[in-house]
C-alpha positions as CSV (number, residue, x, y, z in Angstrom):
1,M,104.8,-21.6,63.2
2,K,101.6,-23.3,62.2
3,R,100.4,-20.1,60.6
4,Y,103.3,-20.2,58.1
5,F,103.3,-24.0,57.5
6,F,102.0,-23.7,53.9
7,S,104.2,-20.7,53.2
8,Y,107.3,-22.7,54.0
9,I,106.2,-25.4,51.6
10,L,105.5,-22.8,48.8
11,F,108.8,-21.1,49.3
12,S,110.6,-24.5,49.3
13,I,108.9,-25.5,46.1
14,A,109.9,-22.1,44.5
15,I,113.6,-22.6,45.5
16,L,113.7,-26.2,44.4
17,S,112.2,-25.2,41.0
18,I,115.3,-23.1,40.4
19,V,118.0,-25.5,41.6
20,T,116.4,-28.8,40.3
21,T,114.7,-30.1,37.2
22,F,111.9,-32.0,38.9
23,Y,109.5,-29.8,37.2
24,R,106.5,-32.1,36.9
25,E,106.7,-33.4,40.4
26,L,107.1,-29.8,41.8
27,S,104.2,-28.5,39.8
28,I,101.9,-31.3,41.0
29,A,103.1,-30.6,44.6
30,L,102.4,-26.9,44.1
31,G,98.9,-27.7,42.9
32,I,98.2,-30.1,45.7
33,T,99.5,-27.6,48.3
34,I,97.3,-24.8,47.1
35,L,94.3,-27.1,46.8
36,L,94.8,-28.1,50.5
37,M,95.1,-24.5,51.5
38,L,91.8,-23.8,49.6
39,L,89.9,-26.7,51.1
40,D,91.3,-25.9,54.6
41,K,90.1,-22.3,54.4
42,M,86.7,-23.2,53.0
43,G,84.2,-22.4,55.7
44,K,86.8,-20.5,57.8
45,G,87.1,-17.5,55.6
46,I,87.1,-15.9,52.1
47,V,88.6,-18.2,49.5
48,L,89.8,-15.5,47.1
49,L,93.5,-15.3,47.0
50,E,93.7,-19.1,47.1
51,T,91.4,-19.3,44.1
52,I,93.6,-16.9,42.1
53,A,96.7,-18.9,43.0
54,F,95.1,-22.2,42.1
55,F,93.9,-20.9,38.8
56,Y,97.4,-19.8,37.9
57,T,98.9,-23.1,38.9
58,F,96.1,-25.1,37.0
59,T,96.3,-23.2,33.7
60,C,100.0,-22.4,33.6
61,L,101.5,-25.5,35.1
62,L,99.1,-28.6,35.3
63,M,97.6,-28.2,31.9
64,P,100.9,-27.7,30.2
65,I,102.0,-31.0,31.8
66,M,99.1,-32.7,30.1
67,G,100.2,-31.0,26.9
68,Y,103.7,-32.5,27.1
69,E,102.4,-35.9,28.3
70,Y,99.3,-36.5,26.2
71,Y,98.7,-33.7,23.7
72,N,102.1,-33.6,22.2
73,F,103.3,-33.7,18.6
74,N,102.3,-37.4,18.4
75,N,98.6,-36.8,19.4
76,P,96.5,-36.6,16.1
77,M,94.2,-33.9,17.5
78,A,96.9,-31.7,18.9
79,K,98.8,-32.1,15.7
80,L,95.8,-31.3,13.5
81,W,94.9,-28.2,15.4
82,L,98.5,-27.2,16.2
83,K,97.9,-27.2,19.9
84,Y,100.9,-29.0,21.1
85,M,103.4,-27.1,23.3
86,P,105.7,-25.2,20.9
87,V,108.8,-25.1,23.1
88,R,110.8,-27.8,24.9
89,E,109.4,-28.9,28.4
90,V,112.6,-27.9,30.2
91,T,112.6,-24.4,28.5
92,Y,109.0,-23.8,29.5
93,F,109.1,-25.0,33.1
94,S,112.4,-23.5,33.9
95,F,110.7,-20.1,33.7
96,A,107.0,-20.9,34.4
97,L,107.3,-23.1,37.5
98,P,109.5,-20.7,39.6
99,A,107.6,-17.7,38.4
100,V,104.2,-19.2,39.3
101,S,105.6,-20.6,42.6
102,F,107.0,-17.2,43.8
103,F,103.7,-15.6,42.7
104,C,101.7,-18.0,44.8
105,F,104.1,-17.6,47.8
106,A,103.7,-13.9,47.7
107,I,100.0,-13.7,47.2
108,L,99.3,-16.3,49.9
109,L,101.7,-15.1,52.6
110,P,99.6,-14.7,55.8
111,F,98.8,-11.3,57.0
112,V,101.1,-10.0,59.7
113,K,99.1,-6.8,60.5
114,K,97.8,-7.4,64.0
115,G,94.1,-7.7,64.3
116,Y,93.3,-8.2,60.6
117,D,92.6,-11.4,58.8
118,D,90.2,-12.9,56.3
119,Q,89.5,-16.1,58.1
120,G,88.9,-17.4,61.6
121,E,87.8,-15.3,64.5
122,K,88.5,-12.1,62.8
123,I,86.3,-12.6,59.8
124,N,83.5,-14.2,62.0
125,N,83.5,-11.1,64.2
126,L,83.3,-8.9,61.1
127,I,80.3,-10.9,59.7
128,V,78.6,-10.5,63.1
129,K,79.0,-6.7,62.8
130,V,77.6,-6.9,59.2
131,K,74.5,-8.8,60.4
132,D,74.0,-6.4,63.3
133,I,74.0,-3.4,61.0
134,L,71.7,-5.1,58.6
135,R,69.3,-6.3,61.2
136,T,67.3,-3.1,61.1
137,R,68.6,-1.7,57.8
138,N,68.1,-4.3,55.2
139,R,66.6,-2.1,52.5
140,P,70.0,-1.1,50.8
141,G,70.6,-4.7,49.7
142,L,67.3,-4.8,47.8
143,V,67.9,-1.4,46.3
144,I,71.4,-2.4,45.1
145,I,70.1,-5.5,43.5
146,G,67.3,-3.6,41.8
147,I,69.5,-1.0,40.4
148,G,72.0,-3.7,39.2
149,V,69.3,-5.5,37.3
150,I,67.9,-2.4,35.7
151,V,71.4,-1.2,34.6
152,F,72.1,-4.6,33.1
153,L,68.9,-4.5,31.0
154,I,69.9,-1.1,29.4
155,L,73.7,-1.7,29.4
156,N,73.9,-2.4,25.6
157,Y,72.0,0.8,24.8
158,L,74.5,3.0,26.5
159,P,77.5,4.7,24.8
160,G,80.6,2.6,24.8
161,E,82.6,4.9,27.1
162,L,79.8,4.7,29.7
163,Q,79.3,0.9,29.7
164,F,82.2,-0.1,31.9
165,F,81.2,2.4,34.6
166,A,77.5,1.3,34.3
167,S,78.7,-2.4,34.4
168,L,80.0,-1.7,37.9
169,F,76.5,-1.0,39.1
170,F,75.6,-4.4,37.7
171,F,78.5,-6.0,39.5
172,S,77.4,-4.2,42.7
173,S,74.3,-6.3,42.7
174,F,76.4,-9.1,44.0
175,A,77.3,-7.0,46.9
176,G,73.5,-6.5,47.4
177,L,73.1,-10.2,47.2
178,L,75.4,-10.6,50.3
179,Y,73.6,-7.8,52.0
180,V,70.3,-9.7,51.6
181,Y,71.9,-13.0,52.6
182,F,73.4,-11.5,55.8
183,S,70.2,-9.6,56.8
184,P,68.7,-11.4,59.8
185,G,64.9,-11.9,59.5
186,F,64.7,-10.4,56.0
187,R,61.2,-11.2,54.7
188,Y,61.2,-13.1,51.4
189,K,65.0,-13.5,51.5
190,I,64.9,-16.9,49.8
191,W,62.6,-15.6,47.0
192,I,64.8,-12.6,46.4
193,L,68.0,-14.7,46.3
194,L,66.4,-17.3,44.1
195,F,65.2,-14.6,41.6
196,F,68.6,-13.0,41.4
197,V,70.4,-16.4,40.9
198,L,67.9,-17.3,38.1
199,F,68.3,-13.9,36.5
200,I,72.1,-14.4,36.4
201,L,71.7,-17.9,34.9
202,Y,69.2,-16.7,32.3
203,Y,71.7,-13.9,31.3
204,A,74.6,-16.4,31.1
205,I,72.6,-18.8,29.0
206,Y,71.0,-16.3,26.7
207,A,74.4,-14.5,26.0
208,G,76.5,-17.7,26.1
209,M,78.8,-16.0,28.5
210,F,79.4,-18.2,31.6
211,T,82.5,-16.4,33.1
212,I,80.5,-14.5,35.7
213,V,78.7,-17.7,36.8
214,A,82.0,-19.6,37.3
215,Y,84.3,-17.0,38.8
216,M,81.9,-14.7,40.7
217,G,80.2,-17.8,41.9
218,I,83.4,-19.2,43.5
219,T,83.9,-16.0,45.6
220,I,80.2,-15.7,46.6
221,F,80.1,-19.3,47.5
222,S,83.0,-18.8,49.9
223,F,81.1,-16.1,51.7
224,L,78.0,-18.3,52.0
225,L,80.2,-21.0,53.7
226,I,81.8,-18.7,56.3
227,G,81.1,-20.1,59.8
228,K,79.7,-23.4,58.5
229,K,81.9,-26.4,59.7
230,S,82.4,-29.1,57.2
231,S,84.7,-32.2,57.2
232,L,87.6,-32.4,54.8
233,I,85.7,-35.2,52.9
234,T,82.7,-32.9,52.5
235,K,84.9,-30.1,51.2
236,I,86.6,-32.5,48.7
237,L,83.2,-33.7,47.5
238,I,82.2,-30.1,47.0
239,F,85.4,-29.3,45.1
240,L,85.0,-32.4,42.9
241,A,81.3,-31.5,42.1
242,A,82.4,-28.0,41.2
243,A,85.2,-29.3,39.0
244,F,82.9,-31.7,37.2
245,F,80.3,-28.9,36.7
246,L,83.0,-26.7,35.1
247,I,84.2,-29.6,32.9
248,V,80.6,-30.2,31.7
249,L,80.2,-26.4,31.2
250,Q,83.3,-26.1,29.1
251,N,82.0,-28.9,26.8
252,V,78.5,-27.5,26.6
253,K,79.8,-23.9,26.0
254,R,81.6,-24.8,22.8
255,T,78.7,-26.6,21.2
256,Y,76.1,-24.1,22.5
257,R,78.0,-21.0,21.2
258,D,78.4,-22.7,17.7
259,K,74.7,-23.1,17.5
260,T,73.5,-19.8,18.9
261,W,76.3,-17.5,17.6
262,H,77.1,-19.0,14.2
263,S,74.1,-21.0,13.1
264,N,71.3,-18.5,13.4
265,Y,69.6,-20.6,16.0
266,G,65.9,-19.5,16.4
267,G,64.7,-22.0,19.0
268,N,64.5,-21.8,22.8
269,R,68.0,-21.2,24.1
270,I,67.2,-22.4,27.7
271,M,65.9,-25.7,26.3
272,L,68.9,-26.1,24.0
273,F,71.4,-25.4,26.9
274,T,69.6,-27.8,29.3
275,D,69.5,-30.6,26.7
276,L,73.2,-30.1,26.0
277,F,74.1,-30.0,29.7
278,W,72.3,-33.1,30.6
279,T,73.6,-34.9,27.5
280,N,77.2,-34.2,28.8
281,V,76.4,-35.1,32.4
282,S,75.2,-38.5,31.2
283,K,78.6,-39.1,29.7
284,G,80.2,-39.2,33.2
285,D,83.8,-40.1,33.4
286,A,84.0,-40.4,29.6
287,L,84.4,-36.6,29.6
288,V,88.0,-37.0,30.9
289,E,89.1,-39.5,28.3
290,T,92.0,-38.1,26.1
291,D,90.0,-37.3,23.0
292,A,86.9,-36.0,24.9
293,F,89.1,-33.9,27.2
294,F,91.0,-32.2,24.3
295,P,88.6,-29.2,24.0
296,I,88.9,-28.5,27.7
297,Y,92.7,-28.8,27.5
298,V,92.7,-26.3,24.7
299,R,90.5,-23.8,26.6
300,T,92.3,-24.1,29.9
301,N,96.0,-24.4,28.8
302,Q,97.2,-20.8,29.3
303,G,100.8,-22.3,29.1
304,F,100.3,-22.7,25.3
305,N,100.2,-18.9,24.8
306,I,103.1,-18.3,27.2
307,A,105.1,-20.9,25.2
308,L,104.3,-19.0,22.0
309,V,105.9,-16.0,23.6
310,M,108.9,-18.0,24.6
311,R,109.3,-19.3,21.1
312,R,109.3,-15.9,19.6
313,I,111.4,-14.0,22.2
314,P,114.3,-13.6,22.1
315,T,114.8,-15.6,18.8
316,L,112.8,-13.2,16.6
317,Q,112.3,-10.3,18.9
318,Q,114.3,-9.0,21.8
319,F,113.0,-8.5,25.4
320,D,111.6,-5.0,25.6
321,N,112.9,-4.4,29.2
322,G,109.5,-3.4,30.4
323,N,108.7,-0.7,27.9
324,R,105.3,-2.0,27.1
325,L,104.4,-2.6,30.8
326,A,105.6,1.0,31.6
327,T,103.1,2.3,29.1
328,V,100.4,0.0,30.6
329,F,101.1,1.2,34.2
330,A,100.9,4.8,33.0
331,S,97.7,4.3,31.1
332,A,96.0,2.7,34.1
333,F,96.1,6.1,35.9
334,V,95.3,8.4,33.1
335,P,91.6,8.8,31.9
336,R,91.0,8.0,28.3
337,I,89.7,11.6,27.7
338,L,93.2,12.8,28.4
339,W,94.9,10.0,26.5
340,P,92.5,9.0,23.6
341,D,94.8,6.4,22.1
342,K,96.1,4.9,25.3
343,P,96.5,1.0,25.4
344,E,93.3,-1.1,25.8
345,A,93.1,-4.2,27.8
346,G,92.5,-7.5,25.9
347,G,94.6,-10.0,24.0
348,K,94.5,-8.5,20.5
349,F,97.5,-6.2,20.9
350,N,99.3,-8.5,23.3
351,M,99.1,-11.6,21.1
352,K,100.6,-9.6,18.2
353,Y,103.2,-7.8,20.3
354,Y,104.5,-10.7,22.4
355,A,103.5,-13.9,20.4
356,G,103.4,-12.6,16.8
357,F,99.8,-13.7,16.2
358,N,96.9,-11.7,14.8
359,I,93.6,-12.8,16.4
360,K,90.2,-11.9,15.0
361,N,86.7,-12.9,16.1
362,W,87.9,-14.7,19.2
363,S,89.6,-13.8,22.4
364,T,92.8,-15.0,24.1
365,N,95.7,-13.4,25.8
366,V,99.4,-14.0,26.9
367,G,98.6,-13.4,30.5
368,P,100.8,-11.6,33.1
369,L,103.2,-14.6,32.9
370,G,103.6,-14.1,29.1
371,E,104.1,-10.4,29.7
372,A,106.7,-10.9,32.4
373,Y,108.8,-13.2,30.1
374,G,108.4,-11.0,27.0
375,S,109.5,-8.0,29.0
376,F,112.3,-9.2,31.3
377,G,113.2,-12.7,30.4
378,V,113.5,-15.6,32.9
379,T,115.1,-13.9,36.0
380,G,113.3,-10.6,35.6
381,G,110.1,-12.3,34.8
382,I,110.2,-14.4,38.0
383,I,110.8,-11.2,40.0
384,Y,108.0,-9.4,38.2
385,M,105.5,-12.2,39.1
386,C,106.6,-12.2,42.7
387,L,106.0,-8.5,42.9
388,L,102.6,-8.9,41.3
389,G,101.7,-11.4,43.9
390,F,102.7,-9.0,46.6
391,F,100.7,-6.2,45.1
392,L,97.5,-8.1,44.8
393,R,97.9,-9.3,48.4
394,W,98.5,-5.7,49.5
395,V,95.3,-4.5,47.7
396,Y,93.3,-7.2,49.3
397,L,94.8,-6.5,52.8
398,R,93.8,-2.8,52.4
399,V,90.2,-3.9,51.9
400,I,90.3,-6.1,55.0
401,V,91.7,-3.3,57.0
402,L,89.2,-0.7,55.8
403,S,86.4,-3.2,56.6
404,S,87.2,-3.0,60.3
405,G,85.8,0.6,60.2
406,I,83.3,0.1,57.4
407,P,82.0,-3.4,57.9
408,L,79.8,-3.6,54.9
409,L,82.8,-3.0,52.7
410,I,83.6,-6.7,53.0
411,C,80.6,-7.5,51.0
412,W,82.1,-5.6,48.0
413,V,85.1,-7.9,47.7
414,P,83.5,-9.8,44.9
415,V,82.9,-6.5,43.0
416,L,86.5,-5.3,43.4
417,F,88.3,-8.6,42.7
418,Y,86.0,-10.4,40.3
419,Q,88.3,-9.8,37.2
420,L,91.4,-10.7,39.2
421,T,90.0,-14.2,39.9
422,Y,90.8,-15.2,36.3
423,S,93.7,-12.8,35.7
424,A,96.0,-15.6,34.7
425,E,94.5,-15.5,31.3
426,S,94.0,-11.6,31.0
427,D,96.8,-9.1,31.3
428,T,98.4,-6.6,33.6
429,L,96.4,-3.6,32.3
430,Q,93.1,-5.5,33.0
431,I,94.3,-6.2,36.5
432,L,95.2,-2.5,37.1
433,N,92.0,-1.2,35.4
434,S,89.9,-3.5,37.5
435,V,91.5,-2.6,40.8
436,I,91.7,1.2,40.2
437,K,88.4,1.8,38.5
438,S,86.4,-0.6,40.8
439,A,88.0,0.9,43.9
440,F,87.3,4.5,42.6
441,F,83.6,3.4,42.0
442,I,83.2,2.0,45.4
443,W,84.7,5.2,46.9
444,L,82.2,7.3,44.9
445,V,79.3,5.1,46.1
446,Y,80.6,5.5,49.7
447,K,80.8,9.3,49.4
448,F,77.6,10.0,47.4
449,L,75.4,7.0,48.4
450,P,76.4,6.4,52.0
451,G,73.1,4.7,52.6
452,W,74.5,1.7,50.7
453,F,77.0,1.4,53.5
454,C,74.2,2.1,56.1
455,K,75.9,5.4,57.0
456,E,74.1,8.7,57.4
457,K,75.1,11.4,54.9
458,K,76.7,14.2,56.8
459,V,75.1,17.5,56.4
460,T,77.2,20.5,57.3
461,K,75.3,23.4,58.7
462,M,76.8,26.9,58.2
463,K,76.7,29.1,61.1
464,H,76.2,32.7,60.3
465,Q,77.1,35.3,62.9
466,I,75.0,38.4,62.7
467,S,76.4,41.4,64.2
468,I,73.8,43.8,65.8
469,P,75.1,47.3,66.3
470,P,74.4,48.8,69.7
471,H,71.6,51.2,70.1
472,P,72.8,54.7,69.7
473,K,73.2,56.7,72.9
474,T,70.3,59.0,73.6
475,V,71.5,62.6,73.8
476,G,70.0,64.8,76.5
């Protein structure tokens, strides 16, 4: 009963969101429930599915509430930049709230498969196995990190069709990071970890791309906390510190990109970023004032794009009954060499197809929630999101089950699920591409580089039977 306590709450919120109109209250209750699940699990297991669910809730429900309450048509900045929610509140939440609620219920439903779990005694025993394997075989982690760094340095010089596959070697370096971290008695462990962290930070600052720091960092951090007991107050303080860091980062990112991408900045980018970062930190709680928070609201309000879809469909365009999504599912399983013009992940097509907007020189998307509504409407969209939640949960469970026989596979969870962490603002094709291609890549590594999983490569010896004819009988 205790195991399903939070599931009962999530299911109740989902049902109430259909039969009542307490949309704001239920959205906040959903956010608080998932946050409590996340904090409770921190230190006990891998905080991955909870992160995905919280991100959906935050961007698709909590930020839209701020839009209707503060950044509405009467707000000068929202009116100037046309960033107020374009449909009525009841119209938006009558779909978004039950769809997200059922998605969260599905993806966070506890595992019922006996002997498998991503928290508590089961995950602790698995980590013990990982440490035992790496106790005398800690070289693979260093090799994986080295290859990942080298591949990253040459990534932009590779042909476009090879860049995604090569990038998986770079992402693999995060598995190598966990190898090194879990290796008992690894000499120079701290220096290796510090070098890798600084390398990632340098890449993020130089390129102005901080997604990998935020989302990969969340999953990696949950691994580092496994087995470390902390009070609820400590966990809350950690969460608040992380939230404040992300708020500051969002403010810094906008200004930093303007200077380095559009102003031909020729100075030291590290110094520029550091100066902007500490300037924003010094503002403190002023960052959450209505006007100062507006850029963060714009960046994190995925509900705005979903509302654009709801404004267009079915008024100007009919629901397509899943035709686009059927093409997406098919394309995820067919190599581009066999289907040259198959759909590409990204928001350029989806924003035009579902929302009627042409985007250029910037990136945004309608998300799975927008695809669900544009394809099936309210009822069908809710069912689709629920099934999507069950699918992601099933994929994650398969990794946990396989890790019982291949313990080091658990360290590859960040590689496989990195792009799923922020899937609320991507699309179904990116979800499928990430899962299928990353899983196939890991399988190839396991087959052809078994040393990365500390397994010996099997060598099959062919036995040849040589038939020796008997000596001929001597005559006479």
